[in-house]
Every structure is written in structure tokens, then in C-alpha cells.
All heavy atoms as a GROMACS GRO file, in nm:
protein
  594
    1VAL      N    1   0.758  -0.220   0.769
    1VAL     CA    2   0.658  -0.203   0.873
    1VAL      C    3   0.634  -0.054   0.899
    1VAL      O    4   0.520  -0.009   0.905
    1VAL     CB    5   0.701  -0.274   1.003
    1VAL    CG1    6   0.609  -0.239   1.118
    1VAL    CG2    7   0.706  -0.423   0.983
    2GLN      N    8   0.743   0.020   0.911
    2GLN     CA    9   0.728   0.162   0.942
    2GLN      C   10   0.658   0.236   0.828
    2GLN      O   11   0.569   0.319   0.852
    2GLN     CB   12   0.864   0.224   0.970
    2GLN     CG   13   0.854   0.363   1.028
    2GLN     CD   14   0.988   0.409   1.082
    2GLN    OE1   15   1.085   0.336   1.082
    2GLN    NE2   16   0.990   0.530   1.128
    3CYS      N   17   0.694   0.205   0.707
    3CYS     CA   18   0.630   0.269   0.591
    3CYS      C   19   0.481   0.233   0.586
    3CYS      O   20   0.396   0.318   0.559
    3CYS     CB   21   0.699   0.224   0.463
    3CYS     SG   22   0.635   0.301   0.315
    4GLY      N   23   0.450   0.108   0.616
    4GLY     CA   24   0.310   0.066   0.618
    4GLY      C   25   0.229   0.140   0.724
    4GLY      O   26   0.115   0.180   0.701
    5LEU      N   27   0.289   0.160   0.841
    5LEU     CA   28   0.221   0.236   0.947
    5LEU      C   29   0.197   0.380   0.907
    5LEU      O   30   0.092   0.438   0.936
    5LEU     CB   31   0.301   0.231   1.077
    5LEU     CG   32   0.292   0.101   1.157
    5LEU    CD1   33   0.394   0.101   1.269
    5LEU    CD2   34   0.152   0.083   1.213
    6MET      N   35   0.294   0.440   0.839
    6MET     CA   36   0.277   0.578   0.796
    6MET      C   37   0.168   0.592   0.689
    6MET      O   38   0.089   0.686   0.692
    6MET     CB   39   0.410   0.634   0.744
    6MET     CG   40   0.520   0.637   0.849
    6MET     SD   41   0.474   0.724   1.000
    6MET     CE   42   0.488   0.890   0.947
    7ILE      N   43   0.162   0.499   0.596
    7ILE     CA   44   0.056   0.500   0.495
    7ILE      C   45  -0.080   0.477   0.560
    7ILE      O   46  -0.178   0.544   0.528
    7ILE     CB   47   0.085   0.396   0.385
    7ILE    CG1   48   0.208   0.439   0.305
    7ILE    CG2   49  -0.035   0.376   0.294
    7ILE    CD1   50   0.261   0.333   0.212
    8PHE      N   51  -0.085   0.384   0.654
    8PHE     CA   52  -0.208   0.358   0.729
    8PHE      C   53  -0.254   0.485   0.800
    8PHE      O   54  -0.372   0.522   0.795
    8PHE     CB   55  -0.180   0.246   0.831
    8PHE     CG   56  -0.295   0.218   0.924
    8PHE    CD1   57  -0.403   0.143   0.883
    8PHE    CD2   58  -0.292   0.265   1.055
    8PHE    CE1   59  -0.507   0.116   0.969
    8PHE    CE2   60  -0.396   0.240   1.141
    8PHE     CZ   61  -0.504   0.164   1.099
    9GLY      N   62  -0.162   0.554   0.865
    9GLY     CA   63  -0.197   0.677   0.936
    9GLY      C   64  -0.241   0.788   0.842
    9GLY      O   65  -0.335   0.861   0.871
   10ALA      N   66  -0.174   0.800   0.727
   10ALA     CA   67  -0.210   0.904   0.631
   10ALA      C   68  -0.352   0.884   0.578
   10ALA      O   69  -0.425   0.980   0.558
   10ALA     CB   70  -0.110   0.904   0.515
   11TYR      N   71  -0.390   0.760   0.558
   11TYR     CA   72  -0.526   0.730   0.512
   11TYR      C   73  -0.630   0.782   0.613
   11TYR      O   74  -0.726   0.849   0.576
   11TYR     CB   75  -0.540   0.578   0.493
   11TYR     CG   76  -0.681   0.533   0.464
   11TYR    CD1   77  -0.738   0.553   0.340
   11TYR    CD2   78  -0.758   0.471   0.562
   11TYR    CE1   79  -0.868   0.513   0.313
   11TYR    CE2   80  -0.887   0.430   0.537
   11TYR     CZ   81  -0.941   0.451   0.413
   11TYR     OH   82  -1.069   0.411   0.386
   12TRP      N   83  -0.608   0.753   0.740
   12TRP     CA   84  -0.704   0.795   0.843
   12TRP      C   85  -0.701   0.946   0.867
   12TRP      O   86  -0.804   1.006   0.895
   12TRP     CB   87  -0.681   0.718   0.972
   12TRP     CG   88  -0.721   0.575   0.955
   12TRP    CD1   89  -0.638   0.469   0.939
   12TRP    CD2   90  -0.854   0.523   0.946
   12TRP    NE1   91  -0.712   0.355   0.922
   12TRP    CE2   92  -0.844   0.384   0.927
   12TRP    CE3   93  -0.980   0.580   0.955
   12TRP    CZ2   94  -0.955   0.302   0.914
   12TRP    CZ3   95  -1.091   0.498   0.942
   12TRP    CH2   96  -1.079   0.362   0.922
   13VAL      N   97  -0.584   1.006   0.855
   13VAL     CA   98  -0.577   1.152   0.867
   13VAL      C   99  -0.656   1.216   0.754
   13VAL      O  100  -0.728   1.314   0.774
   13VAL     CB  101  -0.430   1.201   0.868
   13VAL    CG1  102  -0.421   1.351   0.852
   13VAL    CG2  103  -0.361   1.157   0.997
   14GLY      N  104  -0.647   1.162   0.634
   14GLY     CA  105  -0.726   1.212   0.522
   14GLY      C  106  -0.875   1.198   0.547
   14GLY      O  107  -0.954   1.288   0.516
   15LEU      N  108  -0.914   1.085   0.604
   15LEU     CA  109  -1.056   1.064   0.633
   15LEU      C  110  -1.108   1.155   0.745
   15LEU      O  111  -1.229   1.175   0.758
   15LEU     CB  112  -1.082   0.919   0.673
   15LEU     CG  113  -1.089   0.818   0.558
   15LEU    CD1  114  -1.116   0.679   0.614
   15LEU    CD2  115  -1.194   0.855   0.458
   16SER      N  116  -1.018   1.210   0.825
   16SER     CA  117  -1.062   1.296   0.934
   16SER      C  118  -1.132   1.421   0.885
   16SER      O  119  -1.203   1.487   0.960
   16SER     CB  120  -0.945   1.333   1.025
   16SER     OG  121  -0.855   1.418   0.958
   17SER      N  122  -1.116   1.453   0.758
   17SER     CA  123  -1.183   1.571   0.703
   17SER      C  124  -1.333   1.548   0.682
   17SER      O  125  -1.406   1.644   0.658
   17SER     CB  126  -1.118   1.612   0.572
   17SER     OG  127  -1.137   1.511   0.475
   18ILE      N  128  -1.377   1.424   0.691
   18ILE     CA  129  -1.520   1.396   0.669
   18ILE      C  130  -1.589   1.343   0.795
   18ILE      O  131  -1.688   1.273   0.786
   18ILE     CB  132  -1.541   1.299   0.551
   18ILE    CG1  133  -1.471   1.165   0.578
   18ILE    CG2  134  -1.492   1.360   0.422
   18ILE    CD1  135  -1.511   1.056   0.483
   19ILE      N  136  -1.537   1.377   0.911
   19ILE     CA  137  -1.602   1.334   1.036
   19ILE      C  138  -1.739   1.400   1.045
   19ILE      O  139  -1.753   1.520   1.028
   19ILE     CB  140  -1.516   1.373   1.158
   19ILE    CG1  141  -1.389   1.291   1.160
   19ILE    CG2  142  -1.594   1.356   1.288
   19ILE    CD1  143  -1.292   1.329   1.269
   20PHE      N  144  -1.841   1.319   1.070
   20PHE     CA  145  -1.977   1.371   1.073
   20PHE      C  146  -2.056   1.330   1.196
   20PHE      O  147  -2.169   1.374   1.214
   20PHE     CB  148  -2.053   1.327   0.947
   20PHE     CG  149  -2.056   1.177   0.929
   20PHE    CD1  150  -2.156   1.100   0.984
   20PHE    CD2  151  -1.955   1.116   0.858
   20PHE    CE1  152  -2.157   0.963   0.968
   20PHE    CE2  153  -1.956   0.979   0.840
   20PHE     CZ  154  -2.057   0.902   0.895
   21SER      N  155  -1.999   1.247   1.281
   21SER     CA  156  -2.072   1.206   1.401
   21SER      C  157  -1.973   1.166   1.510
   21SER      O  158  -1.852   1.159   1.486
   21SER     CB  159  -2.164   1.088   1.369
   21SER     OG  160  -2.086   0.974   1.337
   22ASP      N  161  -2.026   1.139   1.626
   22ASP     CA  162  -1.941   1.100   1.740
   22ASP      C  163  -1.867   0.970   1.712
   22ASP      O  164  -1.748   0.958   1.739
   22ASP     CB  165  -2.025   1.085   1.866
   22ASP     CG  166  -2.084   1.216   1.913
   22ASP    OD1  167  -2.035   1.321   1.868
   22ASP    OD2  168  -2.177   1.213   1.995
   23TRP      N  169  -1.939   0.871   1.660
   23TRP     CA  170  -1.876   0.741   1.638
   23TRP      C  171  -1.768   0.747   1.530
   23TRP      O  172  -1.667   0.678   1.540
   23TRP     CB  173  -1.978   0.632   1.606
   23TRP     CG  174  -2.044   0.647   1.472
   23TRP    CD1  175  -2.161   0.711   1.444
   23TRP    CD2  176  -1.993   0.599   1.347
   23TRP    NE1  177  -2.186   0.706   1.310
   23TRP    CE2  178  -2.086   0.637   1.248
   23TRP    CE3  179  -1.880   0.528   1.309
   23TRP    CZ2  180  -2.068   0.606   1.114
   23TRP    CZ3  181  -1.862   0.497   1.175
   23TRP    CH2  182  -1.956   0.537   1.080
   24SER      N  183  -1.786   0.831   1.428
   24SER     CA  184  -1.683   0.841   1.325
   24SER      C  185  -1.559   0.911   1.382
   24SER      O  186  -1.447   0.877   1.346
   24SER     CB  187  -1.734   0.913   1.201
   24SER     OG  188  -1.769   1.046   1.228
   25PHE      N  189  -1.580   1.009   1.470
   25PHE     CA  190  -1.466   1.074   1.536
   25PHE      C  191  -1.387   0.973   1.619
   25PHE      O  192  -1.264   0.968   1.611
   25PHE     CB  193  -1.514   1.189   1.624
   25PHE     CG  194  -1.404   1.249   1.706
   25PHE    CD1  195  -1.311   1.335   1.648
   25PHE    CD2  196  -1.391   1.219   1.841
   25PHE    CE1  197  -1.208   1.389   1.724
   25PHE    CE2  198  -1.289   1.272   1.917
   25PHE     CZ  199  -1.198   1.358   1.858
   26ILE      N  200  -1.457   0.892   1.697
   26ILE     CA  201  -1.390   0.794   1.783
   26ILE      C  202  -1.315   0.691   1.698
   26ILE      O  203  -1.200   0.658   1.727
   26ILE     CB  204  -1.493   0.725   1.876
   26ILE    CG1  205  -1.546   0.827   1.977
   26ILE    CG2  206  -1.431   0.605   1.946
   26ILE    CD1  207  -1.664   0.779   2.058
   27LEU      N  208  -1.378   0.643   1.592
   27LEU     CA  209  -1.314   0.544   1.506
   27LEU      C  210  -1.188   0.601   1.440
   27LEU      O  211  -1.080   0.540   1.447
   27LEU     CB  212  -1.411   0.496   1.398
   27LEU     CG  213  -1.350   0.405   1.292
   27LEU    CD1  214  -1.315   0.271   1.352
   27LEU    CD2  215  -1.443   0.390   1.175
   28ILE      N  216  -1.202   0.717   1.379
   28ILE     CA  217  -1.089   0.775   1.307
   28ILE      C  218  -0.977   0.814   1.402
   28ILE      O  219  -0.860   0.790   1.376
   28ILE     CB  220  -1.136   0.895   1.221
   28ILE    CG1  221  -1.222   0.842   1.106
   28ILE    CG2  222  -1.019   0.975   1.169
   28ILE    CD1  223  -1.289   0.948   1.024
   29ARG      N  224  -1.010   0.869   1.517
   29ARG     CA  225  -0.908   0.909   1.613
   29ARG      C  226  -0.836   0.787   1.670
   29ARG      O  227  -0.714   0.790   1.695
   29ARG     CB  228  -0.971   0.992   1.726
   29ARG     CG  229  -0.872   1.053   1.819
   29ARG     CD  230  -0.776   1.144   1.743
   29ARG     NE  231  -0.663   1.178   1.826
   29ARG     CZ  232  -0.540   1.134   1.809
   29ARG    NH1  233  -0.511   1.057   1.709
   29ARG    NH2  234  -0.443   1.168   1.890
   30THR      N  235  -0.908   0.677   1.689
   30THR     CA  236  -0.845   0.554   1.736
   30THR      C  237  -0.746   0.501   1.633
   30THR      O  238  -0.635   0.459   1.668
   30THR     CB  239  -0.952   0.448   1.766
   30THR    OG1  240  -1.040   0.499   1.866
   30THR    CG2  241  -0.891   0.318   1.813
   31MET      N  242  -0.785   0.503   1.507
   31MET     CA  243  -0.696   0.455   1.402
   31MET      C  244  -0.572   0.544   1.386
   31MET      O  245  -0.462   0.495   1.364
   31MET     CB  246  -0.769   0.446   1.268
   31MET     CG  247  -0.879   0.342   1.264
   31MET     SD  248  -0.812   0.177   1.293
   31MET     CE  249  -0.908   0.125   1.431
   32ILE      N  250  -0.590   0.675   1.401
   32ILE     CA  251  -0.474   0.766   1.396
   32ILE      C  252  -0.382   0.737   1.515
   32ILE      O  253  -0.260   0.740   1.502
   32ILE     CB  254  -0.520   0.913   1.395
   32ILE    CG1  255  -0.589   0.945   1.262
   32ILE    CG2  256  -0.402   1.007   1.418
   32ILE    CD1  257  -0.655   1.081   1.258
   33GLY      N  258  -0.439   0.709   1.630
   33GLY     CA  259  -0.359   0.673   1.747
   33GLY      C  260  -0.278   0.545   1.725
   33GLY      O  261  -0.164   0.535   1.770
   34CYS      N  262  -0.337   0.450   1.655
   34CYS     CA  263  -0.264   0.326   1.624
   34CYS      C  264  -0.143   0.354   1.535
   34CYS      O  265  -0.042   0.286   1.544
   34CYS     CB  266  -0.356   0.226   1.555
   34CYS     SG  267  -0.482   0.158   1.663
   35ALA      N  268  -0.154   0.454   1.450
   35ALA     CA  269  -0.041   0.490   1.365
   35ALA      C  270   0.075   0.545   1.448
   35ALA      O  271   0.189   0.547   1.400
   35ALA     CB  272  -0.083   0.592   1.260
   36GLY      N  273   0.048   0.588   1.569
   36GLY     CA  274   0.154   0.634   1.658
   36GLY      C  275   0.253   0.525   1.692
   36GLY      O  276   0.361   0.552   1.745
   37ALA      N  277   0.219   0.401   1.661
   37ALA     CA  278   0.312   0.290   1.684
   37ALA      C  279   0.436   0.303   1.597
   37ALA      O  280   0.535   0.233   1.621
   37ALA     CB  281   0.241   0.158   1.656
   38SER      N  282   0.434   0.392   1.499
   38SER     CA  283   0.553   0.411   1.415
   38SER      C  284   0.671   0.460   1.498
   38SER      O  285   0.786   0.434   1.463
   38SER     CB  286   0.524   0.506   1.300
   38SER     OG  287   0.491   0.634   1.349
   39PHE      N  288   0.645   0.529   1.608
   39PHE     CA  289   0.754   0.573   1.695
   39PHE      C  290   0.825   0.452   1.756
   39PHE      O  291   0.948   0.448   1.761
   39PHE     CB  292   0.699   0.663   1.806
   39PHE     CG  293   0.804   0.704   1.905
   39PHE    CD1  294   0.894   0.805   1.875
   39PHE    CD2  295   0.816   0.641   2.027
   39PHE    CE1  296   0.993   0.842   1.964
   39PHE    CE2  297   0.913   0.677   2.118
   39PHE     CZ  298   1.002   0.778   2.086
   40VAL      N  299   0.749   0.354   1.797
   40VAL     CA  300   0.808   0.235   1.858
   40VAL      C  301   0.893   0.160   1.757
   40VAL      O  302   1.006   0.119   1.787
   40VAL     CB  303   0.698   0.144   1.917
   40VAL    CG1  304   0.756   0.015   1.970
   40VAL    CG2  305   0.620   0.217   2.024
   41THR      N  306   0.842   0.143   1.635
   41THR     CA  307   0.920   0.071   1.534
   41THR      C  308   1.045   0.151   1.496
   41THR      O  309   1.149   0.091   1.466
   41THR     CB  310   0.837   0.042   1.409
   41THR    OG1  311   0.789   0.165   1.353
   41THR    CG2  312   0.720  -0.047   1.441
   42ASN      N  313   1.035   0.283   1.498
   42ASN     CA  314   1.152   0.365   1.468
   42ASN      C  315   1.261   0.345   1.573
   42ASN      O  316   1.379   0.330   1.539
   42ASN     CB  317   1.112   0.512   1.460
   42ASN     CG  318   1.229   0.602   1.431
   42ASN    OD1  319   1.313   0.571   1.349
   42ASN    ND2  320   1.236   0.713   1.501
   43GLN      N  321   1.225   0.345   1.698
   43GLN     CA  322   1.324   0.326   1.804
   43GLN      C  323   1.386   0.186   1.798
   43GLN      O  324   1.506   0.169   1.818
   43GLN     CB  325   1.260   0.350   1.941
   43GLN     CG  326   1.218   0.493   1.964
   43GLN     CD  327   1.334   0.590   1.958
   43GLN    OE1  328   1.426   0.582   2.036
   43GLN    NE2  329   1.330   0.682   1.864
   44PHE      N  330   1.305   0.086   1.767
   44PHE     CA  331   1.356  -0.051   1.753
   44PHE      C  332   1.452  -0.060   1.635
   44PHE      O  333   1.560  -0.119   1.645
   44PHE     CB  334   1.239  -0.148   1.735
   44PHE     CG  335   1.281  -0.290   1.718
   44PHE    CD1  336   1.331  -0.362   1.824
   44PHE    CD2  337   1.272  -0.351   1.594
   44PHE    CE1  338   1.370  -0.494   1.808
   44PHE    CE2  339   1.310  -0.482   1.576
   44PHE     CZ  340   1.360  -0.554   1.684
   45TRP      N  341   1.415   0.001   1.522
   45TRP     CA  342   1.500  -0.001   1.404
   45TRP      C  343   1.634   0.066   1.433
   45TRP      O  344   1.738   0.016   1.394
   45TRP     CB  345   1.428   0.068   1.288
   45TRP     CG  346   1.510   0.079   1.165
   45TRP    CD1  347   1.531  -0.019   1.072
   45TRP    CD2  348   1.583   0.193   1.121
   45TRP    NE1  349   1.614   0.028   0.973
   45TRP    CE2  350   1.648   0.158   1.000
   45TRP    CE3  351   1.601   0.321   1.171
   45TRP    CZ2  352   1.728   0.247   0.930
   45TRP    CZ3  353   1.681   0.410   1.100
   45TRP    CH2  354   1.743   0.372   0.982
   46CYS      N  355   1.630   0.181   1.498
   46CYS     CA  356   1.755   0.250   1.532
   46CYS      C  357   1.844   0.163   1.620
   46CYS      O  358   1.966   0.161   1.602
   46CYS     CB  359   1.726   0.382   1.602
   46CYS     SG  360   1.674   0.514   1.493
   47SER      N  361   1.784   0.091   1.713
   47SER     CA  362   1.862   0.005   1.802
   47SER      C  363   1.930  -0.108   1.726
   47SER      O  364   2.039  -0.152   1.763
   47SER     CB  365   1.772  -0.054   1.911
   47SER     OG  366   1.719   0.050   1.991
   48LEU      N  367   1.867  -0.154   1.619
   48LEU     CA  368   1.926  -0.262   1.540
   48LEU      C  369   2.031  -0.213   1.441
   48LEU      O  370   2.129  -0.282   1.414
   48LEU     CB  371   1.816  -0.335   1.461
   48LEU     CG  372   1.717  -0.418   1.540
   48LEU    CD1  373   1.613  -0.478   1.447
   48LEU    CD2  374   1.788  -0.528   1.617
   49MET      N  375   2.011  -0.095   1.386
   49MET     CA  376   2.093  -0.049   1.276
   49MET      C  377   2.222   0.024   1.317
   49MET      O  378   2.315   0.033   1.237
   49MET     CB  379   2.013   0.042   1.182
   49MET     CG  380   1.896  -0.028   1.116
   49MET     SD  381   1.944  -0.169   1.016
   49MET     CE  382   2.032  -0.091   0.884
   50PHE      N  383   2.226   0.075   1.437
   50PHE     CA  384   2.343   0.153   1.478
   50PHE      C  385   2.429   0.074   1.576
   50PHE      O  386   2.380  -0.011   1.650
   50PHE     CB  387   2.300   0.286   1.539
   50PHE     CG  388   2.244   0.381   1.438
   50PHE    CD1  389   2.108   0.387   1.414
   50PHE    CD2  390   2.327   0.464   1.365
   50PHE    CE1  391   2.054   0.473   1.320
   50PHE    CE2  392   2.276   0.550   1.269
   50PHE     CZ  393   2.140   0.555   1.247
   51ALA      N  394   2.556   0.108   1.577
   51ALA     CA  395   2.652   0.041   1.666
   51ALA      C  396   2.617   0.070   1.812
   51ALA      O  397   2.563   0.176   1.844
   51ALA     CB  398   2.792   0.090   1.636
   52PRO      N  399   2.646  -0.024   1.901
   52PRO     CA  400   2.614  -0.004   2.043
   52PRO      C  401   2.675   0.122   2.104
   52PRO      O  402   2.620   0.177   2.198
   52PRO     CB  403   2.671  -0.129   2.110
   52PRO     CG  404   2.675  -0.233   2.003
   52PRO     CD  405   2.702  -0.158   1.876
   53THR      N  406   2.785   0.169   2.050
   53THR     CA  407   2.849   0.287   2.107
   53THR      C  408   2.773   0.416   2.076
   53THR      O  409   2.789   0.515   2.149
   53THR     CB  410   2.993   0.301   2.055
   53THR    OG1  411   2.990   0.304   1.911
   53THR    CG2  412   3.079   0.186   2.102
   54ILE      N  413   2.692   0.417   1.970
   54ILE     CA  414   2.619   0.540   1.934
   54ILE      C  415   2.468   0.520   1.927
   54ILE      O  416   2.396   0.612   1.887
   54ILE     CB  417   2.669   0.597   1.800
   54ILE    CG1  418   2.646   0.497   1.687
   54ILE    CG2  419   2.813   0.638   1.808
   54ILE    CD1  420   2.660   0.559   1.550
   55VAL      N  421   2.419   0.403   1.967
   55VAL     CA  422   2.275   0.377   1.954
   55VAL      C  423   2.193   0.474   2.039
   55VAL      O  424   2.084   0.516   1.999
   55VAL     CB  425   2.242   0.230   1.987
   55VAL    CG1  426   2.256   0.201   2.135
   55VAL    CG2  427   2.103   0.194   1.938
   56GLY      N  428   2.243   0.515   2.152
   56GLY     CA  429   2.170   0.611   2.236
   56GLY      C  430   2.156   0.746   2.167
   56GLY      O  431   2.050   0.808   2.170
   57THR      N  432   2.262   0.790   2.102
   57THR     CA  433   2.257   0.916   2.028
   57THR      C  434   2.161   0.907   1.910
   57THR      O  435   2.085   1.000   1.884
   57THR     CB  436   2.398   0.953   1.978
   57THR    OG1  437   2.486   0.959   2.090
   57THR    CG2  438   2.398   1.085   1.905
   58ALA      N  439   2.163   0.794   1.841
   58ALA     CA  440   2.073   0.775   1.727
   58ALA      C  441   1.927   0.775   1.771
   58ALA      O  442   1.842   0.840   1.709
   58ALA     CB  443   2.106   0.645   1.654
   59ASN      N  444   1.897   0.705   1.878
   59ASN     CA  445   1.759   0.702   1.929
   59ASN      C  446   1.715   0.840   1.978
   59ASN      O  447   1.603   0.883   1.953
   59ASN     CB  448   1.746   0.600   2.042
   59ASN     CG  449   1.731   0.460   1.992
   59ASN    OD1  450   1.688   0.436   1.880
   59ASN    ND2  451   1.768   0.364   2.075
   60ALA      N  452   1.804   0.910   2.046
   60ALA     CA  453   1.770   1.043   2.096
   60ALA      C  454   1.746   1.141   1.981
   60ALA      O  455   1.654   1.223   1.986
   60ALA     CB  456   1.881   1.094   2.188
   61THR      N  457   1.828   1.132   1.878
   61THR     CA  458   1.812   1.221   1.763
   61THR      C  459   1.680   1.194   1.691
   61THR      O  460   1.607   1.287   1.657
   61THR     CB  461   1.931   1.206   1.667
   61THR    OG1  462   2.050   1.232   1.738
   61THR    CG2  463   1.918   1.300   1.549
   62ALA      N  464   1.651   1.067   1.668
   62ALA     CA  465   1.526   1.031   1.600
   62ALA      C  466   1.404   1.076   1.681
   62ALA      O  467   1.309   1.131   1.627
   62ALA     CB  468   1.521   0.881   1.575
   63ALA      N  469   1.407   1.052   1.810
   63ALA     CA  470   1.296   1.093   1.895
   63ALA      C  471   1.285   1.245   1.903
   63ALA      O  472   1.175   1.301   1.904
   63ALA     CB  473   1.313   1.034   2.035
   64GLY      N  474   1.399   1.311   1.908
   64GLY     CA  475   1.398   1.457   1.915
   64GLY      C  476   1.337   1.521   1.792
   64GLY      O  477   1.260   1.617   1.802
   65TRP      N  478   1.369   1.469   1.673
   65TRP     CA  479   1.310   1.523   1.551
   65TRP      C  480   1.159   1.502   1.549
   65TRP      O  481   1.083   1.588   1.504
   65TRP     CB  482   1.373   1.461   1.427
   65TRP     CG  483   1.502   1.527   1.390
   65TRP    CD1  484   1.626   1.473   1.402
   65TRP    CD2  485   1.520   1.659   1.339
   65TRP    NE1  486   1.720   1.564   1.361
   65TRP    CE2  487   1.657   1.678   1.321
   65TRP    CE3  488   1.433   1.762   1.305
   65TRP    CZ2  489   1.710   1.797   1.271
   65TRP    CZ3  490   1.486   1.881   1.255
   65TRP    CH2  491   1.622   1.897   1.239
   66GLY      N  492   1.114   1.387   1.600
   66GLY     CA  493   0.971   1.362   1.608
   66GLY      C  494   0.902   1.460   1.702
   66GLY      O  495   0.795   1.514   1.672
   67ASN      N  496   0.963   1.485   1.816
   67ASN     CA  497   0.905   1.580   1.910
   67ASN      C  498   0.909   1.722   1.856
   67ASN      O  499   0.816   1.801   1.880
   67ASN     CB  500   0.978   1.573   2.044
   67ASN     CG  501   0.945   1.447   2.120
   67ASN    OD1  502   0.840   1.388   2.101
   67ASN    ND2  503   1.036   1.406   2.205
   68LEU      N  504   1.013   1.757   1.782
   68LEU     CA  505   1.020   1.890   1.721
   68LEU      C  506   0.906   1.909   1.622
   68LEU      O  507   0.843   2.015   1.619
   68LEU     CB  508   1.154   1.908   1.651
   68LEU     CG  509   1.169   2.040   1.574
   68LEU    CD1  510   1.172   2.157   1.670
   68LEU    CD2  511   1.292   2.037   1.486
   69GLY      N  512   0.879   1.807   1.542
   69GLY     CA  513   0.768   1.816   1.446
   69GLY      C  514   0.635   1.838   1.515
   69GLY      O  515   0.553   1.920   1.472
   70GLY      N  516   0.613   1.769   1.626
   70GLY     CA  517   0.489   1.789   1.701
   70GLY      C  518   0.481   1.929   1.761
   70GLY      O  519   0.375   1.992   1.761
   71GLY      N  520   0.592   1.981   1.809
   71GLY     CA  521   0.594   2.115   1.867
   71GLY      C  522   0.569   2.223   1.764
   71GLY      O  523   0.492   2.317   1.787
   72VAL      N  524   0.632   2.210   1.649
   72VAL     CA  525   0.612   2.308   1.542
   72VAL      C  526   0.467   2.305   1.493
   72VAL      O  527   0.407   2.410   1.467
   72VAL     CB  528   0.711   2.283   1.425
   72VAL    CG1  529   0.677   2.366   1.304
   72VAL    CG2  530   0.852   2.311   1.471
   73THR      N  531   0.411   2.187   1.485
   73THR     CA  532   0.270   2.175   1.446
   73THR      C  533   0.181   2.249   1.544
   73THR      O  534   0.088   2.320   1.503
   73THR     CB  535   0.230   2.026   1.439
   73THR    OG1  536   0.312   1.961   1.343
   73THR    CG2  537   0.085   2.011   1.401
   74GLN      N  538   0.207   2.234   1.672
   74GLN     CA  539   0.125   2.301   1.773
   74GLN      C  540   0.138   2.453   1.765
   74GLN      O  541   0.044   2.526   1.795
   74GLN     CB  542   0.160   2.252   1.913
   74GLN     CG  543   0.119   2.110   1.940
   74GLN     CD  544  -0.031   2.093   1.933
   74GLN    OE1  545  -0.108   2.174   1.980
   74GLN    NE2  546  -0.074   1.985   1.871
   75ILE      N  547   0.254   2.502   1.724
   75ILE     CA  548   0.274   2.645   1.711
   75ILE      C  549   0.192   2.702   1.597
   75ILE      O  550   0.129   2.807   1.608
   75ILE     CB  551   0.424   2.678   1.692
   75ILE    CG1  552   0.500   2.650   1.821
   75ILE    CG2  553   0.442   2.824   1.650
   75ILE    CD1  554   0.651   2.657   1.804
   76PHE      N  555   0.192   2.632   1.484
   76PHE     CA  556   0.130   2.687   1.363
   76PHE      C  557  -0.012   2.641   1.336
   76PHE      O  558  -0.074   2.689   1.240
   76PHE     CB  559   0.218   2.653   1.242
   76PHE     CG  560   0.349   2.727   1.244
   76PHE    CD1  561   0.467   2.660   1.273
   76PHE    CD2  562   0.353   2.863   1.222
   76PHE    CE1  563   0.587   2.727   1.278
   76PHE    CE2  564   0.472   2.932   1.227
   76PHE     CZ  565   0.589   2.864   1.255
   77ILE      N  566  -0.064   2.549   1.415
   77ILE     CA  567  -0.201   2.501   1.391
   77ILE      C  568  -0.301   2.613   1.424
   77ILE      O  569  -0.282   2.691   1.516
   77ILE     CB  570  -0.230   2.375   1.472
   77ILE    CG1  571  -0.353   2.305   1.420
   77ILE    CG2  572  -0.249   2.408   1.619
   77ILE    CD1  573  -0.368   2.164   1.473
   78VAL      N  574  -0.403   2.623   1.345
   78VAL     CA  575  -0.507   2.727   1.365
   78VAL      C  576  -0.621   2.664   1.443
   78VAL      O  577  -0.678   2.564   1.402
   78VAL     CB  578  -0.557   2.780   1.230
   78VAL    CG1  579  -0.666   2.882   1.252
   78VAL    CG2  580  -0.442   2.840   1.152
   79TRP      N  581  -0.654   2.723   1.555
   79TRP     CA  582  -0.764   2.668   1.636
   79TRP      C  583  -0.890   2.732   1.596
   79TRP      O  584  -0.959   2.802   1.609
   79TRP     CB  585  -0.736   2.688   1.784
   79TRP     CG  586  -0.620   2.606   1.828
   79TRP    CD1  587  -0.493   2.648   1.846
   79TRP    CD2  588  -0.617   2.466   1.854
   79TRP    NE1  589  -0.412   2.545   1.882
   79TRP    CE2  590  -0.486   2.432   1.889
   79TRP    CE3  591  -0.712   2.366   1.851
   79TRP    CZ2  592  -0.448   2.302   1.920
   79TRP    CZ3  593  -0.672   2.239   1.883
   79TRP    CH2  594  -0.543   2.208   1.918
   0.00000   0.00000   0.00000
């Protein structure tokens, strides 16, 4: 599921380079937003795969790396 969401998101991110109107922006941005559901599946997967004694650490680490990636992107993105 998570891999499928990431491929789905990558497709729409690629299409974002050809936005030509308001409706195409709304459509593509909505689909990219749906790919954000990969965070939810990641947290669910971590809860299932790790022992109850360390599941909080695993979820925090996974979420932290995701937030770090977003922060680094914001630093280096060219406006």
C-alpha cells in the first residue's frame, strides 16, 4: 500500500510540471495531497511491526525523518 501511494504521488508530482490552468492546478494538487496518506500508512505499519515497548520510538523516528525531509526541502527550494 505504501509503495503504491508513493508511486501514485510521484506520477502527479511529475505532471505538476505541465500545469497550464487553474483546474489542472487544483486537480494535480489534490492528487498530490492524497499521496500524503503515505504518512498514515507508515505510522500504522510501524505500530504493527515493532514491539510494544519501542513502538513509540519507532513512530517518532519515522515521523521525525519525514519532517526533516520537508524542512530541508523548504530550505533549499528556489522561489
